[in-house]
DOTOR-888247 format. One record per atom (N, C-alpha, C): atom name; residue number from 1; x, y, z. Coordinates in steps of 0.2 Angstrom, whole numbers, plus 5000, padded with zeros to 4 digits. Atoms other than C-alpha are relative to their C-alpha. Layout:
N
("CA",NUM,(X,Y,Z))
...
//
This chain:
162
("N",1,(4992,4996,4997))
("CA",1,(5689,5488,5237))
("C",1,(5000,5004,5005))
("N",2,(5002,4995,4996))
("CA",2,(5690,5499,5254))
("C",2,(5003,5006,4998))
("N",3,(5000,4993,5002))
("CA",3,(5689,5516,5252))
("C",3,(5002,5004,5005))
("N",4,(4998,4995,4993))
("CA",4,(5689,5523,5269))
("C",4,(4997,4994,5007))
("N",5,(5000,5006,4993))
("CA",5,(5690,5514,5288))
("C",5,(4997,5005,5004))
("N",6,(5002,4998,4993))
("CA",6,(5681,5519,5302))
("C",6,(5003,4996,5006))
("N",7,(5001,5003,4994))
("CA",7,(5684,5515,5320))
("C",7,(4996,5002,5005))
("N",8,(5008,4997,4994))
("CA",8,(5670,5515,5333))
("C",8,(5003,4995,5006))
("N",9,(5002,5001,4994))
("CA",9,(5672,5514,5350))
("C",9,(4996,5002,5005))
("N",10,(5006,4998,4995))
("CA",10,(5661,5514,5367))
("C",10,(5004,4997,5005))
("N",11,(5001,5003,4994))
("CA",11,(5661,5513,5384))
("C",11,(5008,4998,5003))
("N",12,(4991,4999,4998))
("CA",12,(5681,5517,5387))
("C",12,(5001,5001,5009))
("N",13,(5002,4996,4991))
("CA",13,(5676,5523,5406))
("C",13,(5010,5001,5002))
("N",14,(4994,4999,4998))
("CA",14,(5693,5528,5408))
("C",14,(5001,5010,5000))
("N",15,(4999,4994,5000))
("CA",15,(5697,5547,5413))
("C",15,(5004,5002,4996))
("N",16,(4995,4995,5004))
("CA",16,(5711,5549,5405))
("C",16,(5005,4995,4997))
("N",17,(4998,5006,5004))
("CA",17,(5721,5538,5392))
("C",17,(5006,4997,5005))
("N",18,(4996,5005,4997))
("CA",18,(5732,5525,5401))
("C",18,(5005,4999,4995))
("N",19,(4996,5001,5006))
("CA",19,(5748,5517,5393))
("C",19,(4997,4995,4996))
("N",20,(5003,5003,5002))
("CA",20,(5737,5504,5387))
("C",20,(4996,5001,4994))
("N",21,(5003,4995,5006))
("CA",21,(5725,5514,5378))
("C",21,(5004,5002,4995))
("N",22,(4994,4998,5007))
("CA",22,(5739,5523,5369))
("C",22,(5002,4996,4995))
("N",23,(4998,5005,5005))
("CA",23,(5746,5508,5362))
("C",23,(4994,4997,4995))
("N",24,(5006,5003,5004))
("CA",24,(5729,5503,5355))
("C",24,(4999,5005,4996))
("N",25,(5003,4995,5004))
("CA",25,(5725,5521,5349))
("C",25,(5005,5001,4995))
("N",26,(4995,5000,5005))
("CA",26,(5742,5520,5339))
("C",26,(5000,4995,4996))
("N",27,(5000,5006,5005))
("CA",27,(5739,5503,5332))
("C",27,(4995,4997,4996))
("N",28,(5006,5001,5005))
("CA",28,(5720,5503,5328))
("C",28,(4997,5007,4998))
("N",29,(5003,4993,5002))
("CA",29,(5713,5522,5330))
("C",29,(5003,5005,4996))
("N",30,(4996,4994,5003))
("CA",30,(5725,5533,5324))
("C",30,(5000,5001,4990))
("N",31,(4999,5002,5008))
("CA",31,(5728,5525,5306))
("C",31,(4993,5000,4995))
("N",32,(5011,4998,5003))
("CA",32,(5706,5527,5302))
("C",32,(4999,5007,4997))
("N",33,(5002,4994,5007))
("CA",33,(5700,5539,5290))
("C",33,(4996,5004,5006))
("N",34,(5006,4997,4996))
("CA",34,(5687,5542,5305))
("C",34,(4999,4996,5006))
("N",35,(5001,5002,4995))
("CA",35,(5684,5541,5323))
("C",35,(4996,5001,5004))
("N",36,(5005,4999,4996))
("CA",36,(5671,5538,5332))
("C",36,(4998,4998,5008))
("N",37,(5002,5002,4995))
("CA",37,(5665,5537,5350))
("C",37,(4995,4999,5003))
("N",38,(5008,5000,5001))
("CA",38,(5648,5531,5356))
("C",38,(4998,5001,5008))
("N",39,(5001,4997,4992))
("CA",39,(5650,5540,5374))
("C",39,(5001,4995,5004))
("N",40,(4997,5002,4995))
("CA",40,(5656,5535,5391))
("C",40,(5008,5000,5000))
("N",41,(4994,4998,4998))
("CA",41,(5673,5543,5391))
("C",41,(5002,4999,5006))
("N",42,(4999,4998,4994))
("CA",42,(5673,5548,5407))
("C",42,(5003,5005,5003))
("N",43,(4996,4996,4998))
("CA",43,(5685,5560,5407))
("C",43,(5003,5005,4994))
("N",44,(5001,4996,5005))
("CA",44,(5688,5576,5398))
("C",44,(5010,4999,4999))
("N",45,(4993,5002,5003))
("CA",45,(5708,5570,5396))
("C",45,(4999,4996,4996))
("N",46,(5001,5004,5005))
("CA",46,(5702,5556,5387))
("C",46,(4998,5003,4993))
("N",47,(5003,4995,5008))
("CA",47,(5692,5568,5375))
("C",47,(5005,5003,4997))
("N",48,(4997,4995,5002))
("CA",48,(5705,5580,5374))
("C",48,(5006,4994,4993))
("N",49,(4996,5005,5005))
("CA",49,(5717,5564,5367))
("C",49,(4998,4998,4996))
("N",50,(5004,5002,5007))
("CA",50,(5705,5557,5356))
("C",50,(5000,5007,4995))
("N",51,(5000,4994,5005))
("CA",51,(5704,5575,5349))
("C",51,(5006,5002,4995))
("N",52,(4992,4998,5004))
("CA",52,(5720,5575,5340))
("C",52,(4998,4996,4993))
("N",53,(5002,5002,5008))
("CA",53,(5712,5563,5327))
("C",53,(4997,5005,4996))
("N",54,(5002,4994,5005))
("CA",54,(5709,5575,5313))
("C",54,(4991,4998,4997))
("N",55,(5009,5003,5000))
("CA",55,(5690,5565,5311))
("C",55,(4996,4998,5004))
("N",56,(5005,5003,4994))
("CA",56,(5683,5562,5328))
("C",56,(4994,5003,5002))
("N",57,(5006,4997,4997))
("CA",57,(5667,5563,5333))
("C",57,(4998,4996,5005))
("N",58,(5001,5005,4995))
("CA",58,(5658,5558,5348))
("C",58,(4994,5003,5003))
("N",59,(5008,4999,4998))
("CA",59,(5642,5558,5359))
("C",59,(5002,4998,5007))
("N",60,(5000,5001,4993))
("CA",60,(5639,5559,5377))
("C",60,(4996,4994,5002))
("N",61,(5003,5007,4998))
("CA",61,(5636,5543,5386))
("C",61,(4998,5001,5009))
("N",62,(5003,4998,4995))
("CA",62,(5628,5541,5403))
("C",62,(5005,5002,5006))
("N",63,(4995,5001,4994))
("CA",63,(5644,5541,5413))
("C",63,(5004,5006,5000))
("N",64,(4996,4993,5003))
("CA",64,(5650,5557,5404))
("C",64,(4998,5008,5005))
("N",65,(5002,4994,4995))
("CA",65,(5648,5571,5418))
("C",65,(5006,5004,5000))
("N",66,(4996,4992,5001))
("CA",66,(5665,5581,5414))
("C",66,(4999,5004,4998))
("N",67,(5001,4994,5002))
("CA",67,(5667,5597,5411))
("C",67,(5003,5002,4995))
("N",68,(4997,4997,5005))
("CA",68,(5671,5604,5394))
("C",68,(4999,5008,4999))
("N",69,(5004,4994,5000))
("CA",69,(5669,5621,5387))
("C",69,(4995,5001,4993))
("N",70,(5006,5002,5004))
("CA",70,(5657,5614,5377))
("C",70,(4996,4993,5001))
("N",71,(5004,5006,4999))
("CA",71,(5643,5601,5379))
("C",71,(5001,4995,4993))
("N",72,(5000,5004,5006))
("CA",72,(5645,5585,5371))
("C",72,(4991,4999,4996))
("N",73,(5007,5001,5002))
("CA",73,(5630,5581,5360))
("C",73,(4997,4992,5002))
("N",74,(5004,5006,4999))
("CA",74,(5616,5567,5366))
("C",74,(5001,4996,4994))
("N",75,(5000,5006,5006))
("CA",75,(5615,5561,5348))
("C",75,(5003,5005,4995))
("N",76,(4995,4997,5004))
("CA",76,(5625,5566,5333))
("C",76,(4997,4999,4993))
("N",77,(5004,5002,5008))
("CA",77,(5618,5567,5314))
("C",77,(5006,5003,4994))
("N",78,(4995,4997,5005))
("CA",78,(5631,5570,5301))
("C",78,(5001,4995,4993))
("N",79,(4999,5003,5005))
("CA",79,(5636,5567,5284))
("C",79,(5009,4998,5000))
("N",80,(4993,5002,5001))
("CA",80,(5654,5558,5280))
("C",80,(5000,4999,4992))
("N",81,(5000,4999,5008))
("CA",81,(5659,5563,5263))
("C",81,(5005,4995,5000))
("N",82,(4997,5006,5002))
("CA",82,(5669,5547,5256))
("C",82,(5001,5000,4991))
("N",83,(4998,4999,5006))
("CA",83,(5677,5546,5238))
("C",83,(4992,4997,4997))
("N",84,(5008,5001,5003))
("CA",84,(5659,5538,5233))
("C",84,(4994,5002,4999))
("N",85,(5007,5000,4997))
("CA",85,(5646,5548,5241))
("C",85,(5001,5003,5008))
("N",86,(5000,4999,4992))
("CA",86,(5641,5553,5258))
("C",86,(4996,4994,5005))
("N",87,(5002,5003,4995))
("CA",87,(5638,5542,5272))
("C",87,(4996,5003,5004))
("N",88,(5005,4997,4996))
("CA",88,(5624,5548,5283))
("C",88,(5000,4996,5006))
("N",89,(4999,5002,4995))
("CA",89,(5629,5544,5300))
("C",89,(4996,5001,5007))
("N",90,(5003,4997,4994))
("CA",90,(5618,5544,5317))
("C",90,(5004,4998,5005))
("N",91,(4998,5004,4993))
("CA",91,(5625,5541,5334))
("C",91,(4997,5003,5007))
("N",92,(5002,4998,4994))
("CA",92,(5620,5541,5351))
("C",92,(5003,4993,5005))
("N",93,(4998,5006,4996))
("CA",93,(5625,5531,5366))
("C",93,(4994,4996,5002))
("N",94,(5007,5005,4998))
("CA",94,(5607,5523,5371))
("C",94,(5000,5001,5007))
("N",95,(5003,4998,4992))
("CA",95,(5597,5524,5386))
("C",95,(4994,4994,4999))
("N",96,(5006,5004,5000))
("CA",96,(5583,5514,5392))
("C",96,(5004,4991,5002))
("N",97,(4998,5006,5001))
("CA",97,(5582,5494,5394))
("C",97,(5004,4997,4995))
("N",98,(4993,5002,5005))
("CA",98,(5597,5486,5387))
("C",98,(4998,4996,4995))
("N",99,(5003,5004,5002))
("CA",99,(5588,5473,5378))
("C",99,(4996,5002,4993))
("N",100,(5001,4998,5007))
("CA",100,(5581,5486,5366))
("C",100,(5001,5007,4998))
("N",101,(4995,4994,5001))
("CA",101,(5593,5500,5367))
("C",101,(5000,5000,4991))
("N",102,(4997,5000,5008))
("CA",102,(5598,5496,5347))
("C",102,(4993,5003,4996))
("N",103,(5005,4997,5001))
("CA",103,(5578,5499,5343))
("C",103,(4999,5008,5000))
("N",104,(4999,4995,5001))
("CA",104,(5577,5515,5350))
("C",104,(5005,5004,4997))
("N",105,(4995,4996,5002))
("CA",105,(5592,5523,5344))
("C",105,(5001,4998,4992))
("N",106,(5000,5001,5008))
("CA",106,(5589,5516,5326))
("C",106,(4994,5005,4999))
("N",107,(5006,4994,4998))
("CA",107,(5572,5525,5329))
("C",107,(5000,5007,4999))
("N",108,(4998,4992,5000))
("CA",108,(5580,5542,5331))
("C",108,(5003,5001,4995))
("N",109,(4997,4999,5007))
("CA",109,(5588,5540,5315))
("C",109,(4997,4998,4994))
("N",110,(5003,5002,5006))
("CA",110,(5577,5537,5301))
("C",110,(5003,5001,4994))
("N",111,(4996,4998,5008))
("CA",111,(5585,5536,5283))
("C",111,(5006,5002,5000))
("N",112,(4992,4998,5000))
("CA",112,(5603,5537,5290))
("C",112,(5002,4992,5000))
("N",113,(4998,5004,5003))
("CA",113,(5614,5524,5281))
("C",113,(5004,4994,5008))
("N",114,(4995,5004,4998))
("CA",114,(5625,5519,5296))
("C",114,(4997,5004,5007))
("N",115,(5003,4999,4992))
("CA",115,(5618,5519,5317))
("C",115,(5006,4997,5005))
("N",116,(4994,5003,4996))
("CA",116,(5632,5518,5330))
("C",116,(4997,5003,5008))
("N",117,(5003,4999,4992))
("CA",117,(5628,5517,5349))
("C",117,(5005,4994,5005))
("N",118,(4995,5004,4996))
("CA",118,(5636,5509,5365))
("C",118,(4995,4999,5006))
("N",119,(5003,5001,4992))
("CA",119,(5629,5507,5383))
("C",119,(4998,4994,4999))
("N",120,(5002,5005,4999))
("CA",120,(5624,5491,5382))
("C",120,(5007,4993,5002))
("N",121,(4993,5004,4997))
("CA",121,(5644,5483,5383))
("C",121,(4999,4994,4993))
("N",122,(4998,5006,5003))
("CA",122,(5638,5470,5369))
("C",122,(5000,5001,4993))
("N",123,(5000,4999,5007))
("CA",123,(5643,5471,5351))
("C",123,(4994,4996,4996))
("N",124,(5009,5000,5004))
("CA",124,(5627,5473,5339))
("C",124,(5003,5000,4992))
("N",125,(5001,4998,5007))
("CA",125,(5628,5472,5319))
("C",125,(4996,4997,4999))
("N",126,(5006,5003,5003))
("CA",126,(5613,5470,5311))
("C",126,(4998,5007,4995))
("N",127,(5003,4993,5005))
("CA",127,(5604,5480,5297))
("C",127,(4992,5000,5002))
("N",128,(5006,4999,4998))
("CA",128,(5587,5487,5301))
("C",128,(4997,5007,4997))
("N",129,(5003,4995,5004))
("CA",129,(5574,5497,5290))
("C",129,(5005,5004,4998))
("N",130,(4994,4996,5005))
("CA",130,(5590,5502,5278))
("C",130,(5005,5001,5004))
("N",131,(4994,4997,4998))
("CA",131,(5601,5506,5290))
("C",131,(5005,4993,5004))
("N",132,(4996,5006,4994))
("CA",132,(5616,5496,5299))
("C",132,(5002,5003,5004))
("N",133,(4998,5000,4991))
("CA",133,(5617,5496,5317))
("C",133,(5005,4996,5002))
("N",134,(4995,5001,5000))
("CA",134,(5632,5496,5325))
("C",134,(5002,5001,5009))
("N",135,(4995,4998,4993))
("CA",135,(5638,5493,5344))
("C",135,(5005,4997,5001))
("N",136,(4993,5003,5001))
("CA",136,(5657,5491,5345))
("C",136,(5001,4995,5006))
("N",137,(4999,5004,4993))
("CA",137,(5654,5482,5363))
("C",137,(5004,5006,5004))
("N",138,(4995,4995,4994))
("CA",138,(5665,5490,5378))
("C",138,(5008,4999,4998))
("N",139,(4992,4997,5000))
("CA",139,(5683,5497,5375))
("C",139,(5001,4995,5006))
("N",140,(4996,5001,4995))
("CA",140,(5686,5494,5393))
("C",140,(5000,4992,5002))
("N",141,(5001,5009,5000))
("CA",141,(5680,5475,5392))
("C",141,(5003,4997,4994))
("N",142,(4996,5003,5006))
("CA",142,(5691,5473,5376))
("C",142,(4996,4999,4993))
("N",143,(5003,4999,5006))
("CA",143,(5681,5477,5361))
("C",143,(5000,5006,4997))
("N",144,(4999,4994,5005))
("CA",144,(5681,5489,5346))
("C",144,(4997,4995,4993))
("N",145,(5002,5000,5008))
("CA",145,(5675,5490,5328))
("C",145,(5002,5004,4994))
("N",146,(4996,4999,5003))
("CA",146,(5683,5492,5313))
("C",146,(4996,5001,4995))
("N",147,(5006,4998,5006))
("CA",147,(5670,5499,5297))
("C",147,(5005,5002,4995))
("N",148,(4995,4997,5007))
("CA",148,(5678,5498,5280))
("C",148,(4993,5001,4995))
("N",149,(5006,4995,5003))
("CA",149,(5666,5509,5269))
("C",149,(5003,5000,4992))
("N",150,(4999,5001,5008))
("CA",150,(5667,5503,5249))
("C",150,(4998,5008,4996))
("N",151,(5000,4996,5005))
("CA",151,(5665,5515,5235))
("C",151,(4993,5003,5000))
("N",152,(5008,4999,5002))
("CA",152,(5647,5510,5232))
("C",152,(4996,5001,5006))
("N",153,(5004,4998,4993))
("CA",153,(5643,5514,5250))
("C",153,(4998,4993,5004))
("N",154,(5000,5005,4993))
("CA",154,(5643,5496,5257))
("C",154,(5004,5000,5006))
("N",155,(4995,5002,4994))
("CA",155,(5650,5492,5274))
("C",155,(5001,4994,5003))
("N",156,(4998,5006,4997))
("CA",156,(5658,5477,5281))
("C",156,(5005,5002,5008))
("N",157,(4998,4998,4993))
("CA",157,(5662,5476,5300))
("C",157,(5006,4994,5003))
("N",158,(4996,5003,4998))
("CA",158,(5675,5468,5308))
("C",158,(5002,5001,5008))
("N",159,(4997,4999,4993))
("CA",159,(5676,5466,5328))
("C",159,(5006,4999,5003))
("N",160,(4997,5002,5000))
("CA",160,(5691,5465,5335))
("C",160,(5001,4999,5010))
("N",161,(4999,5002,4994))
("CA",161,(5696,5457,5354))
("C",161,(5008,5005,5000))
("N",162,(4995,4997,4997))
("CA",162,(5708,5469,5362))
("C",162,(5006,4997,5007))
//
């Protein structure tokens, strides 16, 4: 039984929310318990729009050069409380050679349950060293992921074509 739902997006490449983004936000992102953005928003207006979500977490991507009253973190490590305990989450956009981004990001977060990243624009869902690794693909190119977190801490992933 699903206890919590997380929406994971990356590489939106929008300076601000357009009509399509707002519709997709209402349909897929707003209803979730947690919203994660793995970098490359590219605009402060989109960041502020997503910040309406009560549990929104994000990291800086290589295209995020906009100015906020604070800096976006390059990496983020956080415990996500859920009815069955705590999910340890690691997030980064990713860097370097695209074929091995997943490994560099995974090695940044040893001992985490879930590691989310972007940068490659390619979907990735795999287990490595006890962690589930997720790249939701590029939202700008029509991809995102929904994660269902069960009370026992297990995760299931569904990729959506937008």
